[in-house]
C-alpha positions in Angstrom: 78.6 97.7 79.8 81.0 97.0 77.1 79.8 99.8 75.0 79.8 102.3 77.8 83.3 101.8 78.8 84.6 102.0 75.3 84.8 105.7 75.2 86.0 106.1 78.8 88.7 103.5 79.2 92.3 105.1 79.4 94.9 102.5 79.8 97.5 105.0 80.8 95.2 106.2 83.7 94.9 102.4 84.9 98.5 101.6 84.5 99.6 104.5 86.6 97.3 103.7 89.2 99.0 102.8 92.6 97.1 100.6 95.0 97.2 101.6 98.6 99.2 99.0 101.1 97.0 97.1 103.2 97.3 95.8 106.6 95.9 92.7 108.2 96.1 91.5 111.8 94.8 87.9 112.5 94.7 85.7 115.5 94.4 82.1 116.4 90.6 82.4 116.4 90.8 83.7 112.7 92.9 80.7 111.9 90.3 78.2 113.6 87.5 79.9 111.9 88.9 79.7 108.5 90.0 76.0 109.0 86.3 75.4 109.9 85.2 77.2 106.7 87.2 74.9 104.6 85.8 71.8 106.1 88.2 70.9 108.9 86.5 68.6 111.4 83.4 68.9 109.2 82.8 65.1 109.3 84.2 64.4 112.9 84.9 66.7 115.6 87.6 64.5 116.8 89.3 64.1 113.3 93.0 64.0 114.4 94.1 65.2 111.1 92.1 68.4 111.4 91.9 69.1 115.2 95.2 70.7 115.2 93.9 73.5 113.0 91.3 74.4 115.4 92.5 73.3 119.0 95.7 73.2 120.8 95.8 69.5 121.0 98.2 67.3 122.9 100.1 70.3 124.4 100.9 72.0 121.3 101.5 75.8 122.0 99.7 77.1 118.9 97.0 76.0 116.5 98.6 75.1 113.0 97.8 77.1 110.1 96.5 75.6 106.6 98.6 76.9 103.7 95.4 78.2 101.9 94.9 80.7 104.7 97.2 82.8 102.6 94.4 83.6 100.2 92.9 85.6 102.8 95.5 88.4 102.4 94.3 88.8 98.9 90.6 89.2 99.9 91.5 91.5 102.8 93.3 93.6 100.3 90.9 93.4 97.5 87.5 93.0 99.2 85.3 90.5 97.4 88.1 89.8 94.8 86.7 93.0 93.0 89.9 95.2 92.0 89.6 98.8 91.6 90.1 99.5 87.8 90.2 103.3 87.2 88.5 104.2 83.9 86.9 100.8 83.6 83.7 100.4 85.5 82.0 97.0 85.9 79.3 95.2 87.9 80.9 93.1 90.7 78.0 90.8 90.6 79.3 89.4 87.4 82.8 88.8 88.5 83.9 85.1 88.7 87.2 84.0 90.0 89.0 81.9 87.3 92.3 81.0 88.8 94.2 81.3 91.9 97.9 80.8 92.5 99.8 81.0 95.9 103.7 80.9 96.7 104.4 80.3 100.4 107.9 81.5 101.5 107.7 80.9 105.1 105.1 78.8 107.3 102.6 81.4 108.5 102.6 81.9 112.3 99.1 81.5 114.1 98.8 85.2 114.7 100.3 88.1 113.1 100.3 91.6 111.6 100.9 91.8 108.0 101.2 94.4 105.2 100.2 93.7 101.7 101.3 95.2 98.3 98.7 95.1 95.8 99.5 95.2 91.9 97.5 94.9 88.8 99.4 92.1 87.2 97.3 92.0 83.9 94.4 93.2 82.2 92.9 91.8 79.0 89.9 92.6 76.7 88.1 89.4 75.7 85.3 91.2 73.9 82.3 90.1 76.1 84.5 90.1 79.2 87.5 91.4 80.7 90.2 89.5 82.5 91.9 91.0 85.4 94.9 89.5 87.1 95.8 90.9 90.9 98.7 90.1 92.6 99.3 90.7 96.4 102.6 90.2 98.2 102.2 89.8 102.1 105.0 90.7 104.5 105.3 90.2 108.4 105.1 93.8 109.6 107.5 93.1 112.6 110.3 91.3 110.6 109.6 92.8 107.0 110.0 89.1 105.8 108.0 88.0 102.8 105.6 85.5 103.9 103.8 84.6 100.5 102.3 85.7 97.2 98.8 85.5 95.7 97.9 85.9 92.3 94.2 85.9 91.3 92.7 85.9 87.7 89.1 87.4 87.7 86.6 86.8 84.7 84.4 89.9 84.7 81.5 89.5 82.5 80.1 92.4 80.5 83.1 94.4 81.0 85.0 93.7 77.7 84.8 95.6 74.5 86.8 98.5 76.0 89.6 98.6 73.5 89.7 101.7 71.2 91.6 100.1 68.4 91.0 96.8 66.2 93.8 95.4 68.5 92.2 94.0 71.9 93.9 95.6 74.8 96.2 93.2 76.7 98.5 94.1 79.5 100.7 91.7 81.5 103.2 92.8 84.2 104.3 89.3 84.8 104.0 85.9 82.9 100.5 84.7 83.4 100.1 81.7 85.7 99.0 78.8 83.2 97.1 76.7 85.5 95.0 75.7 82.4 98.1 73.9 81.0 98.0 71.2 83.7 96.9 67.9 82.1 94.9 65.4 84.2 96.8 62.0 83.8 95.0 59.2 82.4 96.4 56.7 84.9 94.7 55.6 88.2 95.0 58.4 90.9 97.5 57.8 93.7 94.8 58.8 96.2 91.0 59.8 96.1 89.6 61.9 99.1 86.0 62.3 99.6 84.6 65.2 101.7 80.9 66.8 102.1 80.4 70.3 102.3 77.6 71.5 104.6 74.4 73.5 103.3 75.8 76.4 105.5 79.5 76.2 104.1 79.5 79.4 102.3 78.0 81.4 105.2 80.8 80.0 107.5 83.7 80.5 105.0 82.6 84.1 104.4 83.2 85.0 108.0 86.8 84.7 106.9 86.5 88.0 104.9 85.3 87.2 101.5 81.8 88.8 101.6 80.9 88.8 97.9 77.2 88.4 98.2 76.9 86.1 95.3 77.9 83.3 98.1 75.0 84.3 100.6 72.1 86.1 98.9 69.7 84.3 96.8 68.7 87.2 94.5 72.3 88.4 93.8 73.1 84.6 93.0 70.2 84.8 90.4 71.3 88.0 88.8 74.8 86.4 88.4 73.1 83.4 86.5 73.1 80.8 89.4 70.0 79.2 90.9 71.2 79.8 94.3 74.2 81.0 96.2 77.5 79.3 95.3 80.5 78.1 97.1 83.7 80.4 97.0 86.3 79.1 94.7 89.0 79.6 97.1 86.8 77.6 99.8 86.7 74.7 97.3 90.5 75.1 96.9 91.0 74.9 100.6 88.9 71.5 100.7 91.2 70.1 97.9 94.3 71.2 99.7 93.3 69.8 103.0 92.7 66.4 101.1 96.4 66.5 99.8 97.9 67.3 102.9 95.9 64.3 104.5 96.5 61.8 101.6 99.9 62.8 100.3 101.7 64.9 103.0 100.6 62.4 105.7 99.1 65.4 107.6 102.4 67.7 107.4 101.1 70.9 106.0 104.5 72.4 106.1 105.5 70.4 103.0 103.4 72.6 100.8 105.3 75.2 98.7 103.0 76.4 95.9 99.4 76.0 95.2 97.5 76.5 91.8 93.7 76.3 91.1 91.6 76.6 88.2 88.0 76.8 88.7 85.8 75.0 86.0 82.4 75.0 87.5 80.4 76.2 90.5 80.0 74.2 93.5 76.8 74.4 95.7 76.8 74.2 99.5 75.9 70.7 100.5 77.6 69.0 97.6 80.2 66.4 98.0 83.7 67.1 96.7 85.9 64.0 95.3 89.5 65.1 95.2 91.7 63.0 92.9 95.4 63.2 93.1 98.5 62.1 91.1 102.1 62.5 92.5 104.7 63.5 89.7 108.0 64.0 91.7 107.3 66.8 93.9 104.2 67.8 92.1 100.6 66.7 92.9 98.3 67.2 90.1 94.7 67.2 91.2 91.1 67.1 89.9 88.2 68.0 92.0 84.6 66.7 91.3 81.1 67.2 92.5 80.1 63.6 93.3 76.4 64.1 93.0 76.9 65.2 89.3 80.2 63.5 88.3 81.2 66.9 87.3 84.9 68.3 87.4 84.9 71.8 89.3 88.5 72.3 89.8 91.9 71.3 88.7 95.6 72.3 89.3 98.6 71.3 91.2 100.4 71.7 94.5 104.3 71.8 94.7 105.8 70.2 97.7 109.2 70.8 99.4 109.6 67.1 99.9 107.8 64.0 99.8 106.5 62.2 103.0 108.9 59.4 104.1 106.2 56.8 104.0 105.4 57.4 100.2 
């Protein structure tokens, strides 16, 4: 694919491309399905820390919304995480999510209609692969208020080599999100949280809108280089942020301000995730491992508005 795109790629065509504004309406049902997709009540149907995301418990008027629900706005606007790159064809089956960053400006309501502005934030020729950065800003359609921003970095295998000069093409509209710069402390973690994914976890999570077939179809997974379907990276991120809310935020999801995740290795549905957390001021550094292999699969940080009074 790299050779076929070399003569076709026109950077001016790509940079002038305007992505259509997307809209997304969600309800409490969507919020609850998403929460189940990232493991809420997966170990116990009466988990008091998770029940509020799927049920109006104790007379609360609305179900609560996990902050990683924001990721759905990107995948509704960019289906499967596959951005339209005019003049640069690629095989979406070879796309992998590399990093994901979320800024939350207002707590999400349990139901809303939103408008979503999509921007190509960056594109880089890495020879054997291309790296595309897509940004989505989400607004409440009723009030016009900015709710959140998503920035996704996709690693597209086989799509590199499109530069026409000896200098590899590299475009950045905004500074890149350097999640990779996060260093895991060598001290003992503040908290460790263990959570098992279910064999059907990816099939449940995809009901929230990320229908990339590598997470469901064994044949597509093999073409992509995996022995079987893998868990969505943002599903893993949802498990980790739930663990941080339980362990550091003492169950208060409104404390979460920003979320950054870098995906290091695939997680297979049915594996056990261990989330290790270190508190540094208002930042929680984390690392997620697959227990069965003792392998790091994700790392990053979560910024908080404040610390829980009990810390």
